[in-house]
C-alpha positions as CSV (number, residue, x, y, z in Angstrom):
1,M,6.6,-0.9,27.2
2,A,10.3,-1.6,26.5
3,K,12.6,-1.0,29.3
4,S,14.8,1.8,28.9
5,N,18.7,1.2,28.8
6,L,20.5,2.5,32.0
7,V,24.4,2.3,32.2
8,I,26.1,2.9,35.6
9,V,29.7,3.6,35.5
10,T,32.4,3.6,38.3
11,T,36.2,4.2,38.0
12,V,36.9,0.8,39.9
13,P,34.5,-2.2,40.5
14,T,35.0,-2.1,44.2
15,T,32.4,0.9,44.3
16,L,30.0,-1.4,42.8
17,A,30.7,-4.2,44.9
18,S,30.5,-2.6,48.3
19,I,29.0,0.9,48.3
20,L,26.4,0.3,45.5
21,A,25.9,-3.4,46.0
22,Q,22.5,-4.6,45.1
23,Q,21.5,-1.4,43.7
24,P,21.9,-2.4,40.0
25,K,20.1,-5.6,40.7
26,F,17.0,-3.7,42.0
27,L,17.0,-1.2,39.2
28,S,17.2,-4.1,36.6
29,E,13.7,-5.0,37.5
30,H,12.6,-1.7,35.9
31,F,15.4,-1.0,33.4
32,D,17.6,-2.8,31.0
33,V,20.8,-2.1,33.1
34,A,24.4,-2.5,32.3
35,I,27.5,-1.6,34.3
36,I,31.0,-0.4,33.3
37,S,34.1,-0.2,35.4
38,S,37.9,-0.8,35.0
39,P,38.9,-4.4,34.3
40,A,39.5,-6.6,37.3
41,A,38.5,-10.1,38.5
42,E,36.1,-8.4,40.9
43,L,33.9,-6.8,37.9
44,K,33.0,-10.4,36.8
45,E,32.0,-11.2,40.5
46,V,29.8,-7.9,40.4
47,E,28.2,-9.1,37.1
48,N,27.3,-12.3,38.7
49,S,26.0,-11.1,41.9
50,E,24.1,-8.4,40.4
51,N,22.8,-10.4,37.5
52,V,23.5,-7.5,35.0
53,L,25.9,-7.1,32.1
54,A,29.3,-5.9,32.9
55,C,31.6,-4.2,30.4
56,A,35.3,-3.5,31.1
57,V,36.9,0.0,30.3
58,P,40.2,0.8,31.9
59,M,40.2,4.2,33.8
60,Q,43.3,5.6,35.6
61,R,42.4,7.4,39.0
62,G,45.0,9.9,38.8
63,I,45.8,12.6,36.2
64,S,47.2,10.8,33.0
65,P,46.2,12.6,29.8
66,F,47.3,9.8,27.4
67,K,45.7,7.0,29.3
68,D,42.5,9.1,29.7
69,L,42.4,9.6,25.9
70,V,42.5,5.8,25.4
71,S,40.0,5.4,28.0
72,L,37.7,8.0,26.4
73,F,38.1,6.2,23.0
74,K,37.1,2.9,24.5
75,M,34.1,4.4,26.5
76,V,32.9,6.0,23.3
77,K,33.1,2.6,21.6
78,Q,31.4,0.9,24.5
79,L,28.3,3.3,24.7
80,R,27.9,3.2,21.0
81,A,27.4,-0.6,21.4
82,L,25.1,-0.3,24.3
83,K,23.1,2.6,22.8
84,P,21.7,3.6,26.4
85,T,18.9,6.1,27.2
86,M,20.6,7.0,30.4
87,V,24.3,6.8,31.7
88,H,25.2,7.6,35.3
89,S,28.7,8.0,36.5
90,Y,30.0,8.1,40.0
91,T,33.5,9.1,41.2
92,P,35.8,11.8,39.6
93,K,37.5,10.0,36.5
94,A,34.5,7.9,35.7
95,G,32.5,11.2,35.5
96,L,35.2,12.9,33.2
97,I,35.5,10.0,30.7
98,T,31.7,9.1,30.9
99,M,30.3,12.4,30.5
100,L,32.7,13.3,27.6
101,A,31.8,10.0,25.9
102,G,28.1,10.4,26.6
103,F,28.3,13.9,25.0
104,I,29.9,12.6,21.9
105,C,27.6,9.6,21.7
106,R,24.7,12.0,22.4
107,V,23.3,9.9,25.1
108,P,20.0,11.5,25.9
109,V,20.3,11.5,29.7
110,R,23.7,11.9,31.1
111,V,23.9,11.9,34.9
112,H,27.0,12.6,37.2
113,T,26.9,12.3,40.8
114,F,29.6,14.3,42.7
115,T,30.8,12.7,45.8
116,G,33.8,13.9,47.7
117,L,35.3,17.0,46.2
118,I,38.9,17.2,46.0
119,F,39.4,20.9,44.8
120,P,38.2,22.8,47.9
121,T,41.4,21.5,50.0
122,S,43.7,21.8,47.1
123,T,45.9,24.7,46.1
124,G,47.8,26.2,43.0
125,I,47.8,24.7,39.7
126,K,46.4,21.5,41.0
127,Q,43.1,23.1,42.3
128,K,42.8,25.1,38.9
129,I,43.1,21.7,37.1
130,L,40.7,19.9,39.3
131,I,38.2,22.7,39.1
132,W,38.4,22.8,35.2
133,M,37.9,19.1,35.1
134,D,34.7,19.4,37.1
135,R,33.5,22.2,35.1
136,L,34.0,20.1,31.9
137,I,32.0,17.1,33.6
138,C,29.3,19.5,34.3
139,A,29.3,21.1,30.8
140,C,28.9,17.6,29.2
141,A,26.2,16.3,31.6
142,T,22.6,16.9,31.4
143,T,22.0,16.4,35.2
144,I,24.3,16.9,37.9
145,V,23.6,15.3,41.5
146,P,25.6,16.5,44.4
147,E,25.8,13.7,47.0
148,G,25.0,16.0,49.8
149,N,24.2,19.5,50.6
150,G,27.7,20.5,51.5
151,V,29.0,19.3,48.0
152,K,26.2,21.3,46.5
153,K,27.4,24.3,48.3
154,D,30.7,23.8,47.1
155,L,29.9,23.4,43.5
156,I,28.0,26.7,43.7
157,D,30.6,28.8,45.7
158,Y,33.4,27.8,43.3
159,G,31.3,28.5,40.1
160,I,31.6,24.9,38.9
161,T,28.0,25.0,37.3
162,R,25.1,27.2,36.7
163,K,22.9,24.1,36.1
164,P,20.3,23.0,38.7
165,L,21.6,20.9,41.5
166,K,19.3,18.6,43.5
167,V,20.2,16.2,46.3
168,I,18.4,12.9,46.2
169,G,16.7,12.1,49.3
170,S,18.7,13.0,52.4
171,G,21.9,12.4,50.6
172,N,24.5,9.6,50.2
173,I,24.5,7.3,47.0
174,A,23.6,4.0,48.7
175,G,21.8,4.1,51.9
176,V,22.3,1.8,54.7
177,D,20.7,-1.8,55.0
178,T,19.7,-1.4,58.7
179,S,18.6,-5.1,58.9
180,F,22.2,-6.0,58.1
181,F,23.9,-3.3,60.3
182,D,22.1,-4.3,63.4
183,K,23.9,-4.7,66.6
184,Q,21.4,-7.1,68.0
185,R,21.8,-9.3,65.0
186,V,25.5,-9.3,65.2
187,T,25.5,-10.2,68.9
188,D,22.7,-12.8,68.5
189,E,24.7,-14.6,65.8
190,K,27.9,-14.2,67.9
191,L,29.9,-12.7,65.0
192,H,31.9,-10.5,67.4
193,L,33.3,-13.3,69.8
194,S,36.4,-14.1,67.6
195,L,37.4,-10.5,67.6
196,L,36.9,-10.1,71.2
197,E,39.1,-13.1,71.6
198,Q,41.8,-12.0,69.2
199,L,42.0,-8.5,70.9
200,N,41.7,-9.7,74.5
201,L,40.5,-6.2,75.6
202,P,40.3,-5.5,79.5
203,K,36.8,-5.5,81.0
204,N,36.8,-1.7,81.6
205,A,38.0,-0.8,77.9
206,F,36.2,1.9,76.1
207,V,36.8,1.3,72.5
208,F,37.0,4.0,69.8
209,C,36.7,2.7,66.3
210,F,38.2,4.1,62.9
211,V,37.1,2.7,59.7
212,G,38.5,3.8,56.4
213,R,41.7,4.4,54.4
214,F,44.9,5.0,56.2
215,T,45.8,8.3,54.9
216,Q,46.7,11.7,56.2
217,D,43.5,13.2,54.8
218,K,41.6,11.0,57.3
219,G,43.0,13.1,60.1
220,F,45.4,10.4,61.6
221,S,47.9,12.9,63.2
222,E,45.2,14.7,65.0
223,L,43.5,11.2,66.1
224,L,46.9,9.9,67.2
225,S,47.5,13.1,69.2
226,A,44.1,13.3,70.8
227,F,44.2,9.7,71.7
228,N,47.4,10.2,73.6
229,E,45.5,12.6,76.0
230,L,43.0,10.0,77.0
231,P,42.8,7.8,80.1
232,E,44.5,4.3,80.2
233,N,41.1,2.4,79.6
234,A,40.7,4.0,76.1
235,H,41.4,1.9,73.3
236,L,41.5,2.6,69.4
237,L,40.3,0.0,66.9
238,L,41.5,0.6,63.2
239,V,39.9,-1.0,60.3
240,G,41.1,-0.3,56.9
241,E,44.4,-0.3,55.2
242,M,47.3,2.1,53.9
243,D,46.3,4.2,51.0
244,E,49.5,3.6,49.0
245,R,48.6,6.8,46.8
246,L,48.8,9.0,50.0
247,P,50.5,6.9,52.7
248,L,50.7,8.1,56.3
249,P,54.0,9.8,57.3
250,T,56.5,7.2,58.7
251,E,56.4,8.5,62.2
252,V,52.7,8.4,62.4
253,A,52.5,4.9,61.1
254,Q,55.1,3.6,63.5
255,N,53.5,5.3,66.4
256,L,50.1,3.6,65.5
257,S,51.8,0.3,65.1
258,N,53.8,0.3,68.5
259,H,51.1,1.9,70.7
260,P,50.0,-0.9,73.0
261,R,46.3,0.3,73.1
262,I,45.8,0.8,69.5
263,H,44.6,-2.4,67.5
264,N,45.0,-2.5,63.8
265,I,42.9,-5.4,62.3
266,G,43.5,-4.3,58.8
267,W,40.9,-4.6,56.0
268,Q,37.6,-6.4,56.9
269,N,35.1,-7.5,54.5
270,D,32.6,-7.3,57.2
271,I,33.1,-4.3,59.6
272,R,30.0,-5.2,61.9
273,P,32.0,-7.2,64.5
274,A,34.3,-4.2,64.8
275,L,31.6,-1.8,65.3
276,A,29.7,-4.3,67.6
277,I,32.5,-4.3,70.3
278,S,33.1,-0.5,69.9
279,S,31.5,2.3,71.9
280,V,32.1,5.4,69.6
281,L,33.2,5.9,66.0
282,V,35.7,8.6,65.4
283,L,36.1,10.0,61.8
284,P,38.4,13.2,61.9
285,S,38.7,13.6,58.0
286,Y,39.8,16.7,56.3
287,R,37.2,16.3,53.5
288,E,34.5,13.8,52.7
289,G,31.5,13.7,50.1
290,F,28.9,12.0,52.2
291,P,30.8,9.2,54.4
292,N,29.4,5.6,54.8
293,T,31.0,4.8,58.0
294,P,29.1,7.3,60.3
295,L,25.9,5.9,58.6
296,Q,26.8,2.3,59.3
297,A,28.1,3.0,62.8
298,G,24.6,4.8,63.4
299,A,22.7,1.9,62.2
300,M,24.7,-0.2,64.7
301,A,23.6,2.0,67.5
302,L,26.9,3.9,67.7
303,P,27.4,7.7,68.2
304,S,30.1,9.3,66.1
305,I,32.6,12.0,66.6
306,V,33.4,13.7,63.2
307,T,34.8,16.8,61.9
308,D,32.7,19.6,60.8
309,I,33.1,19.0,56.9
310,N,30.6,18.1,54.1
311,G,28.6,15.1,54.6
312,S,29.8,14.2,58.2
313,N,28.1,17.4,59.6
314,E,24.8,16.3,57.7
315,I,24.8,13.1,59.3
316,I,25.8,14.0,63.0
317,E,23.9,16.5,65.1
318,P,25.6,17.4,68.3
319,G,23.5,16.2,71.3
320,L,21.4,13.9,69.1
321,N,23.7,11.2,67.9
322,G,27.2,12.3,68.4
323,W,29.9,15.2,68.4
324,V,31.1,17.7,65.7
325,V,34.5,19.2,66.1
326,P,36.7,21.6,64.0
327,V,39.1,20.3,61.3
328,K,42.7,19.6,62.3
329,S,42.1,20.3,66.0
330,S,43.4,17.6,68.1
331,N,42.7,19.5,71.3
332,A,38.8,19.7,70.4
333,L,38.9,16.1,69.2
334,A,40.7,14.9,72.6
335,D,38.0,17.0,74.3
336,A,35.1,15.3,72.4
337,M,36.5,11.9,73.0
338,L,36.9,12.4,76.7
339,K,33.3,13.6,76.9
340,S,32.1,10.5,75.2
341,M,34.0,8.4,77.6
342,Q,32.1,10.2,80.6
343,A,28.7,10.6,78.8
344,E,25.9,9.0,80.9
345,N,23.6,9.1,78.0
346,L,25.9,7.3,75.6
347,T,23.4,4.5,75.1
348,Q,20.4,6.9,74.4
349,L,22.8,8.7,71.8
350,G,23.4,5.4,70.1
351,L,19.5,4.5,70.0
352,Q,18.9,7.9,68.5
353,A,21.7,7.3,66.0
354,R,20.0,4.3,64.8
355,S,16.6,5.8,64.6
356,N,18.1,8.8,62.6
357,I,19.7,6.4,60.1
358,M,16.4,4.5,59.8
359,E,14.3,7.4,59.2
360,K,16.7,9.2,56.7
361,F,19.1,6.6,55.1
362,E,17.5,3.3,54.9
363,R,18.5,1.4,51.6
364,Q,15.3,0.3,50.3
365,A,14.0,3.8,50.6
366,H,17.0,5.1,48.7
367,W,16.6,2.7,46.0
368,Q,13.0,3.9,45.5
369,N,14.2,7.5,45.5
370,M,16.6,6.4,42.7
371,L,14.0,4.8,40.7
372,N,11.9,8.2,41.0
373,F,14.7,10.0,40.0
374,Y,15.4,8.1,36.9
375,N,11.8,8.1,35.8
376,E,11.7,11.8,36.3
377,Q,14.7,12.0,33.8
378,L,12.8,10.0,31.3
379,L,9.8,11.9,31.8
380,S,11.8,15.2,31.1
381,L,12.7,13.7,27.7
382,T,9.1,13.3,26.6
383,K,8.5,17.0,27.4
384,C,11.5,18.2,25.2
């Protein structure tokens, strides 16, 4: 039996190189897989590492009608050349361009996965445009996958679509390689020692870790305010880089840079050393789809403090593997951070966090869920 063509599309190749890494390679054992993303040197690297065909179609992240039309034309041309049975898009702009092109080309199975939704926290005309775009994506798709139950609820509550919605597995789009994100492995291989030497932390330091884009929507104002309420042995380790599209306010950025107990180590290809020397992950975001950092931190036996938003509140259960606080509440965040510093069962919370990830979000299990999902899509074609 011939393998069925599957095309996976993301707006930028970074998503394929990091979050979805090795998934196309696994799926290529069962399908004839190609990937499409915006042109960049990284796309060629992904093609080589995944051992699948990679095609470049430029896609602009922001709203840009003329460039989007150019992208649509090029996507249609590419899909007509590939003639896939299934096309699966991730991220908003890839979804809009791919689902429209897939509909025009009459690709039999057109799947879009909704990750972090922007419209619930938007207002005015911007919100109306975003809702219209997501409704258009759904109208052109044959199958819609919400990344988590929170995303599913928002799609229903805002009337984005009446089509069936089903979360794959326990949520998330990639799962976690728990053999890679393993604190014991990191310490055995001494991968964290150079970072410890670089930071020169005091022996009694209690380290909170933030991993992600440096932007206001990640709750930096609340994080800074809460951190300033903590005892002198509290330290904050920042891993990531400034989001130039939505940079932090100048005052917040300066305060972060000037604080003697806040350590910004920038973007890291491997975040495990940072997690290995930390005690708690903190992610006070205003919105997420299904964040990867609490999954990765949990696999490294770290409890997390997160806000009560989509995805985050599906990973963290208070009393089991961390704390959940209201959005934009610096007082509640400070209280949870202080409680974590005083928690006698912190190690136990960390062990339970890793157990939870291994049970619900193991990467190999997610890949199998994806394989089953695609086979179900193909089976539905034979019944039509």
